[in-house]
N, C-alpha and C positions, 0 to 999 in steps of 0.2 A: 872317570869319574870326571876328567876334564872336559869329556865329551856332553856331557849330561851338564854343567853346568853351563859351557856354553849354550847349548840349546835352550834351556830355562831363560838363559840371558836376553834373545830374542821372543823369545815369549810375550813379555810384556805390549810386544807393537803389536798384541791380540785386545790391547782395552782401548785402544782407537774405534776396531771394528765395533767392542759392542754397543757404544755407543749410536754408531750411526744404524745398526743393526735396528736398535728399540724404537731414534727417531723413524726411521723409515717405515717400522712397523706401525707405527701412532697416526703418520700421518695417508699413508695408503689405507689405516682403517678411519680414518676425516673423511675420509674425500668418498670412498663407495658410500660412506653412511652407518655400517658395520664391519663391527671387526670379525671377518668373517677366519677360513682356516690360514689363508697365505698369510696375513696382518698379524697375524695371533702367531703363527709360527714366525714370523721376523722376531717379536718383542721376544719372544721366551729365548728363540737362539741370542740374540745380543745378550739377556739376562747371564744365560752361563755363560757367553766369551767374559763376562765382567766377573764373574764368581768364577774360572779361571784362574784371572790376571788376580783378585787377591791373593787366593791360591797358591800363587807364582812367587807373591812378593813377599809373601808371611814366610814362605821356603826362603827362600830370598836373604829372608832380615840375619840370621844365623850365621852366613859364611860374611857379609856386607854391613858398613855403617847402616839405619835406619833408614828407609827408605824416603818415609816423609821428610828428610832431612837431608836429601839429597840436594844439588842444584838444579839438575834434568825435571825431577819432581816438581820443584816449585815452579819452574820455567812452564813445565806440562798443563798443569792448573793453571797457572796464570789463562795461559792462554783457550785452555777452555771453557774457564770462565769470563773471557770474553767476548768469545766466538757463541756462548748464549747469551749474552746478554744484548750481544748485533741481534740477533734470532729473535727474543725476545720484544725485545723495539722495534725489528722491522713484521713484527705480528700486531704486534698494542697499532704499530701506524695503519695496520691495510686493514685491521678491525675499524679502526674509527673511521678510515676512508669507504669501508663498503657502507657501514651504518651512518656517514654523515656527506653524504657527494654535495661535492662543490663543483658549478661549474659556471665558466665564467666564457661568455661569447665576446669576441672580439671583432665579428665580422662590424663590414659597416652599417648593411641593415639590418642588423639582431637577425640573420638568417636560418640559424638554429635557435631562437629561442620561441616560445610562445608569446601572441600577443599579452597583454594584459589583459581585455575584456576575455582572454579564452582560461587565464589562468583565474580568475577571479570567479568565473564559472564554473570550473572544474574545484574549488575549493570551497565553494554554498554549495554543493551537492548534499543532499537534507537525505536522498536515496543510495545505494549502490547502481550503478550505471555498469554494466558489460559491453563492449564491442566487438564484433565476432565478425573476422574477417574470413571467408569462405575463396583462400587461394591458396593451391597445393603447394607452392614454394615462397612463401614469405618474400619481399626483398627488406634487404637494412635500414633501408629508407621508412620505410613503413615504422618498422618497428621501432628506432628509433623515433619516430612520433609521438606512436602511439605510448613509447616508455614515457617520454616531456607528458602526455599527459598523465600518466601515474603517480610523476612525482609529486604532481599538484595535489593530487588526493587519494585515499587509499583505498577510497567509495568507488573510485574507477579503476577496471581492470578490463582486459584484452585477451582474444587467444585468438592462434589462427587457427584454421578447421580448412580440412581436406575436404571438400564435400563429397568425393565419392567412398571415405568408408566413416562414416558419419549423419547416413538419407534420415535418422528419423529428425537427429536438429537440423536438416535441412525443410524435412516437410515443417518441422513444428515453426520452423521460423519464415517462413513458408520463402525460400529463396529460390531463385529462378534462374540466373546462368552466376555460372564460376566470376569472381571477382565481385561479387557482393557484398556489401560494407553492411549491416546491421546492427544497431543500437537499441538495447535491452533495458530497459528501466525492470530491477528485481527487487522484492518479488510477484512484485504484478504481473511484469511477463510485458506491459503493452511497450510496441515497438517501435522504432523507428531508421524505414532508409536513408542511407548517406549517401551513395554514390556507387557504381562499379567500375572498377580497379583493374589494369591491366594483368593477366596473368606474366609472372616474372622467370627469368633463366637467371640463377642471381642475380642482377643488378640492372641485367636490361631487359625491358619494352620486350613484352610479346605481343602487341595488338595498340586498339589504338586510348585504350581506357586511361594511361596515365598513371600517375603514384595517386594517393590518400590525399585530401588535401586539409588543410587546418580548418580553411573556412569553411565549409561545408562539413566536414565533421562538429564543428563549434553550431557550425546553425543549427545540423541535427541535433545534438544535446541541449542546446536552447530550449526546440520545439519540444522535445522528446521531455522534459522538466516543469514544463510551461501549460502541457500539451495543449497549445497553440493548433489550431485546423484551418484547414480553407473550405470553403464554402463553393462548389459549383452546381448550378444549375443547370437544367435540362431542360431548354422549349417543348413542351407536346402539342400539342391538338390541328397539327397541319401533316400528317403522313412520317412523321419524324422518326426517327431508327429510337423506339422503345427500350428502356434502361434492364426491364425485367426480361429473364432470361424467357424469349420466345421470338419465333420468325422473324430475319432480320432485327434484333437488339443487341446492343451494344454492351450488354452484361460483364461480358469477357472483361473489357476494357473498363469497364464502370468497378470491378471486385477491384483490378491493381489500383486504379484511381485512390481504392479507399483502405487500401496497402498502406500507399503512402501517405496515411494521413489528412487523405482530402474527402470531405463529406461530397454524396455527391445524392441530389433532389430533382425531381418531377417539378417545374413547371407551368404552369397554364395561364397566361399574359390575361385571357378574359373572362375569367374566373375570378383569380384573385386582383387582379385592375393595378396593383405597383408590382412592380420589383424589392426582393425583398431586399434591407439593407444589409444583412451580411453577406450575398453573393459577391464573391471576389470574381465571377468568372460566369459568364453565361454561356451557354453551348447549346448553337442550334446544329442539330446535326441533319441533314439529308429531307427538308421540307420541300415533301410532292405536292403543296396547295397553300395559293399566297396567303401569306400573314393578311392582318386588316389594318388600317391608317390607322386608329388608336396603337397598335401595337410594336406599328416600324415607330412611332413618336416617341414610344416611351423606350423603345430601345436607342434611339435618338439622345434622348434627355442622360439615359443611364452615362453612354460613351460621352455625350457632353461633360456631366460630371467624376468623370476621370474614370469609370467602372474597365471592363474586358468582354471584347467577346466574340468567340469563335465558329467562323459560318464556314461551312460544308456546303455544297450546293452540287446536285446532279444534273447532266445532261438530259436535256427532256424532259424539264423542270420548270415551274414559274414562280417561286417562292416570294414575287414581289421586291425586293432587294434593291431595287436600282436606282431608289431617290438616297437610302441610307448607303449602301455601296458608291456613289457616284460624289459625293461630300467628302470622303478616304482618295478619292481618284481614283477608286477600282472598275474596271468592266472585266467581266465574264464573256468569255469568247464561247457565243454555241454550237461552236464545232467538238467535234469529239477527239481525242489525240489518239493516233494509231501509232502503232510500236513497231518502227520493221525490222529490227536489231536480234532478232532471232532468236534471245533469251529466254522470251517465254512463247514459242513455239507450240510447244503443246495446252497452252493455255489459249491464245488467239493474240492475234491481231489489237482487238479493241482492248486487253489490257497490256496496261503499260507500267513499264519496268525503270527503276529512279537510281541511279547509284552515283548521281554528282549533285551535292547539295551546298548552299549557302552559307557564308560564312556569321552564324547567328547563334543564341546562345541555345537556340532547340536543337541545331543539328551540329552542333561544332564535336562532336566527338561520334559520327557515323562515320568517318573515312569512308571508302568505297562500297557500304556493306549496302543488300540491296532492298528496295521495298518495294511492294505493288498496288497498284491503284488501275481496278476494270471500272470500265467508262468513264473515262476521266477530263475533265474540258481544261482550254489553256485559263491563265488569269494575266488579268495583264494593267500595271498603275503606271499612272499619269503622276509628272513632279508633281510635289507642292511643294508651296515653301516651309511649311509649316509641321509637315507629315515626315516620317522616315522612311519608307519601305526598304526592305531587305526579300529578297528572294528565294525562298528555302528548298523548293523541288526543281529539279531540270531534266527533265528526257533525253534520248541518247540525240545525236547528229540525226539517225537514219529513223525519227520518226514525223509524224506530222500531225497538223490540225484538217480532219476531213468533214468535208459540207455536208456529204451524201452518203451516208454510209450502205445505202440499200439499194447502190449499185456493186455488184460484182463479177472481176471481181473486183479489191479495191487498190487505188491507184494513183500516185496524187498527180491534182491537176495544177499547175501551175495556177491559174486563172483563178481557181475558186476556192484552194486549200492555200493551206501556209504550211513554209517547210520548219522543222524540231532544226536546234533542239527548244522546248517550249516550257514556261513555266507552269508550273500546277497548284502554287501557295506560295503568299506571303503573308509577312510578318506588318504591320505597323504598326507605330507609336505616335498621337500627338498630344503633344501637351497644353490645357486649357487653364488662366487663372481666373473663370469663372464659376462662382460659386453651382454646386451638385443642385439639381432642381429637381421640384417632387416626380420621380419616373412614374405619374399614374397617366395611364390612356386615353383618359376621357377628357380632355378637356379641345374644344369644340377649333379656338383660334389656331390650337398647333397642327393638328388635323388639316386645315386650309394652308399653314405655311408652309407644312412636307410640297406638296407637287409645285410650287411656286419656287423652285429653287435647286431644280435637280441634278443641274447642271452644276459642275465641278469650278464655282465661283474661288477669286482669288482670296476669298479671305470668309473661307466656312468658320469661324471661329466665334464671327457679330451671330450666325442664325440661332447658335443654342440660348445666347442670352436674351434675345426679342423674341424667343419658346419661352422661355420660362418667367420673365414677368412683364406685363406689359404696362410695366411702368417706365418713361422714357430715358432715365437713369442709368446705363449701366456704367459707366464710365466715372459717377460719382460711388456707385459702391465699389467698384473695383479700387480708389483710392481708396477708401475706409478700410474696406481690408487689407491693407497692406502687408500684415502680419501670413496672409495668408499664400500658401505654398501653393504654387503650379501642380496642375496635376496631370500625371498622363493617363492619356488611354491608349489602353492597347486594343488591339485588332487580327486577328488571323484566318484570311480568308485560304480556302483550300477546295479547288475544282473536283472533288471528289468526295465519298461519303461513306464508299461501302466496303474501303480499307479498313475502318473499323469495324467491323460487322462482325457478330461472334464465328470463327471460322477463319478469316479472312485476317484479323488482327494478328495474327500469329506468323502471316506469312512476314520471311526478311525480318526486315524494324518494324513494320510496321506500326505494331503497339506502342514501341516508344519512339515516333512521330505523334501519336495519339496520345498519349501521357505526356510525354514533352513538351507541346503546345499548351495542354488545360495547366501543369506546374510552370509555366513563363507567363501565362494570364494572370493566373493567378497569385505572381510574385509570392512563388512557396522558396524561392532559394534567395527573396532578398533577406540580406541579412540586418537583423535589428541592434547589431552589437558592430557594423559597420566595421568588421575587420577584412581587412583586402590582403590579397598575395605576396609575401613578398620574392622582389627579385637583386639577384646581384648587378651592381656594375658592373656594365665593363671597363676595365682599367688595362686594357691589354695596352700598350706601345707600339705604334704600325712604326716601320722600318720603313726605307724607299728600296732599294736593290745592292744602290754602294753604300748605304748604313748597312746593311744585312751583311755584304760580304767583308764589312769593315772592321765588326765585329767579329764575325768570323775569324778572319787573319787575327787579330787581335789577342785572341785568345787561343790560339794554337800555335800562333809563331812569336811573335812580335812581345811578349809579354817572357814566355820562357827566354829567349832570346838576352830581352834586358837580364835576367834574373843570371844566365848561364856566364855575362858576360861582368854582371858584379862578383859573381863568385872568381872570377879568374881572374878578375883584378888584386882582390885579395889576400887568393894565391901569390901573385904574382910581386906584391908590395913585401906578403912574408918573405917569401922567399931571399 
């Protein structure tokens, strides 16, 4: 009897096991989203244990004072109520924190906060927008940036997609490579390319694409919701590459431009007599016959008014662009680039390979990826005060410009040939405050003024003013329009056009060279919202070798010795 009483006395500790099993089962069911056999079994086991404890406590009341009147019961109940209250308070705090997220960015340049322009744009979204990121392993940095966008509005959502697992989605959104980021306006399905980021392993980059950019994403969203589109006109009528799918066409490059919200249209200057006012960029892709003088003057007037022109010229052709290009300090070398590096031995030495690129927005993300240019010619630029030029494409050190390709085998001749590396393309900008003249190719005074100034004069800017208006008062007009901002004209010149042909545009990064050139010229990446990328300021403290040594000894020796000495002094005094 005594043994049974002793055993029953210890059964009261089962009370603590019961509530623990019930809480564990409830939490497991909530986290799992459903009460399967395991969470439900834990709850039932806890209830059974609590029932056994109640039976035991009722039996014990017949042999000792009432259970609820015992001091241990009161203390235990007080502890239980306090514990449950703390759990309830913590749960309430977590619930409020999860539904009312508050963030405080204490960095100097607000590195982890979206720009006010971005916040306003996302909050004002009228339709749902979804951002698709096609990377197998998303980085925490990209996820955090997209989550910052999502916190501004429930209308913006995002999803990371492994392109290998969802080929149908890749086909629908016309994704070209891993790392592409596409914003889609729903439910219309209109899409806007954002950028291509590098695949990652954890948070380390594997490639040159970088992380997702707030500047580019906000710009893409602004273009998507406003349906802002750029217009590129491809000049025709002189044997240029056609834009429709046919022999020697650039239809694949044109399709890619359309996918990036750039509308492409043909343009015959002699038929229209004017350049469309909505033209963001003109493309002259490999003319085989010379342009007429009125057409040249129309292009010059277009550039003088702040236009943008993409010129691709091939060897053994005479497009008649010398007067236009000389005004920018550009000279086309008539010799053919020969590549003796051996990287394209199967194609032949007349196919130039390029893996070194200039520091320019067109080529900044290319790294050392290869692009190929069949039958290219070098481009030279003479420095001018009002023109900024940047080389884009460099051939290898083992290349040269050959003056006579008929002699076989090809061999470098120091007397007539030019040693590499050669530059096959330049990007140029020129700022002009002159008002945009009417780009009509018809006026005869302009046609007669062009040959008079073919050489790169020290100040080519007065020439457009003279050809734009016959009145001898350009200075007063400029002073009167003091509120008119200077216009920047852009020009890209490449000594090859066949790299953009169907069949060649997909070799290496040929397509990227063409697409990036058109997008830069059309100013597709100019930010109408004026958002600048944020950079952390360098606050590191520079120490000399002596200062670093002193800091080290202070930390590992001097300060510990001072502490030990103080402790010994206190001990000695108390003794």
